[in-house]
C-alpha positions, 0 to 999 in steps of 0.5 A: 057395065052391069056390075061394079064390085071391084076393079076387075069389073072395069075393062080400062081403069084409066078411061074410067078415071078420065071419064070421072074427071070429065064429068066433074067439069060438066056434071049435067051433060048426060041427064037424058040417060037417067030420065025416067030411071030409078036408083035404089040405095040399100043400106044395111049399115050407116053411111054419110059420104057414100049415100050423099055422093051416090045420090047426088051422082044419080040426080046429076044424071037425071035419075030418081032415087030411093033410099032404104036403110034396111037396118032401121026401116026394113025387115030382118033378112034371111040369107040361108037357103033351105031353112025354116024361118022360125027365128028372128028373120022375117023376109028371105033375101030371094024375095026382098032383092027380087022385089027391089029389082021390080022397083029400080033400074039400078041398085046400090048395096052396102053391107059390112063384115061381121069380122068373126068368121073370115070365110063368111065375110070373104064369100060376100054372101049378102052382096052376091045374093042381091046380085043373084036375085035382083035382076038389075045392075048392082053397084057396091056401096061397100061390101065385106071385103071391098069399097070400089067407089071409094077406091075409084074416087081415090084414084081420081084424086091422085090423077087430078093432083099428082105432080109427077107422072108416076107418083109414089103412093103409100098406104099406111096402117093407123091406130084405132080403138076397135077392130075395123074391116079390111074392105077399104085397104083391100080395095085401095091396094087392088086399085093401086096395083092396077094403076100407074103408080109406085105403090107401097103398103106399110103396117106393123107386123101382124096386120098383113092383108090378104095377098089376093089384094096386094099382088104387085105392091111393095110391103114394108114394116118400117113406116119411116122407110116406106114414107120416104119420097112419098107423093100421096099417103093414104091413112087407114086402120084395119084389123088383122086378116090372121087371126081374123078381125083381131087387133094387137096392143101398142103401135100408137106411134104409127099415127101420122104427124107433120114430123113424119111428113118431113121425109116425103115429097111434100106428100098429100095426105088422104083418108076415106073418112070418118076419121078419129082425130089424134088417134088415127090421124093428127089434127095438125095434118087434118087442119093443115095444107097437106090434107086433101081428105075433103077434096077426096070426099068431094070426088066421090060424086064423080066416081059414082057418076062415071059408074052410073053413066056406064050402067045407064048406057048399057041399059039404053043399048 
């Protein structure tokens, strides 16, 4: 594996999930693969779980790790070609990415969308230019449209905790105070549509996701109907795809509560975190037995480790 940016970079999703669960049982069995290898984690946006879990995964595999917070510690990057750099940008991404590729064997990149011009965000310019110019394998630590390490960890969690062979998984929109990207719901939908689950998406009208990511899902605008008999409920806010990046007034009653869980199959509740308590998700759920958000976050390590293991194996070929 030379690139991990979406579910389409994985030939066999179930095999990768199984590998992550095996690594959870024996985290240090492949340290020889990472000996004398270096990973660079490049953040253009803040991170807690992604940074710490990916760093721990690399260390478990015997790698050295360098972390660069470009938004605070690096030069302002120019992404456009054929421009005179007489503005605020100091370094072109062509040189920056190429130099990073000289220092690292694998690079992880995290960047968020601007949520202003849809075509720019969905073209994934920043991430794709790193892939183009760095010359080494690249892992997405979240991009403008996807968060594949999170989605892999989510699927690992569902596989680990499911109580019936083909569980019902519901992605439900949740309220928020500002516009948030579609990356996590896009990615979660994409991975669930490739998994052996009964997958349902529920949201108020106006929050439809790009159909490129939801092909195969059942989409219902009635939350109570969607939650019926659910085994897993994934709670996440996102802004509109059209008009892009917008949020609409109302819909505060979409916050998940214990009352709404009564019609489910004792559903386990998931969220990628961070979460705004009693806005996106009620404290009674987060502090109760239904919540598996911390367990889910812990599985971020094994998801990342499975991906990095495969990249290291490719480097050893």
